[in-house]
N, C-alpha and C positions, 0 to 999 in steps of 0.2 A: 260694802254694804253698810248702810247707816244703822245705828243703834236705836231702835224705837222702843227699847225697854223689854219687859217680860210680861207675859200673860200670867194669870192667876195660877196656872199649872207649872209655871217655871220656864216654859218654852219661849224662845225669842219671838217678839212681834216681828212682822215683815212689812214689806211696802204695800201690802193689800192689793185689792183688785184695781185700784185707780192710781196707785202711787201716792205721793204726798199731797194731801188736800189742805189748803190754807184755811184756818178758822178765822172768824172776825178779829179775834185778839192777837192774830199774827202766828200763833203756834200752828202746828200741823197734826193731822190725824191720818192714819192709814187703815185702821180696822174697826175701832170702837166696838169692843166685844161685849157680849151679854152671856149670862148662864141661863140656859133653858132646858126644861125637861121635855124630851120626846123619845119615841121608840124605846131603846133600851136603858134609858137613864138620863142623867143631867150631863149636858154638853155645853162647852164654851164655844161660842160661834161669833163670826164678825157680823155686824149689822150693815157695814158699808159693802153691799154686794151689787153686782151688775143689774139686778132686777128692779133696783129702786129707781124712782123718778128723780129729777133734778130737785124738785121741791122737797122730796123726803131727805135727799142728801144734804141740802142746805139746812133743813130742820136739825138734823144730827150735828152738823158742823157749828150750828148756832148755839149748841148746848142743850138742845130740846131732848127730852127722854124719848127713847124709842116708842113709837106708837104700836098698837096691836097689829096694824097693817105692815109696818116696817119689820116687826118681829116675825110675823107670818111669812113674809118674803124671804127673810134670813133663814128661817127653819127649812123652807122648801129648797132653798138653794143648797144649804148644808146637807139635807138629806140626799139630794141628787148626787153631790160629790162624794159623800161617804158611801153610798151604794155602789159607786164606781171605784171605790178603793182609795179614794183621795182624802186628804185633809179638808175640813170645812174652810180652812184658811188658804189664801193664795199661797202658792209655793214659790221659791226661788226659781227664776227662769220662765215663769208664765208671763205671757204678754198682757200688759194692762188693758183693761176694758175701756172703751171710749166712754167719756162722760155724756150722760143723757143731755139732750138739748133742753134749754130753759124755754118754756112756753111764754107767750105774751102775758098770760094771767100770772105765771110765776114772777115775771119781771115787775108787773104792777104791785103785787103783793109785797115782794121784797122792797120796793121803792117806798111803799106806804110804812112798812115796819121800820125802815132805816130813818124815815122822817120823823117817827114818834119820839 
């Protein structure tokens, strides 16, 4: 298992739901965690969750701050897992989620942003 560092609570970061995702600067991300308050308190949860669109994933990998929509999807994903007795984070041995397809609109926007 690769060493992805530690979360703020001291637990080891894992490979996330998608595995290693390459960022524009050549580094990789697997979780991109945020601290949010919901249900019974403050929770650290991953924002790179299977319910995101490809555009949202690219936004995060490009260094963009999590939008309200991204955080909302991450919270709902975390709630579902936690209610099932699981960690909000992908656990060792879980199968990676497929990357969402990039729409034509996403491709045009990305090309435009890269050209700037």
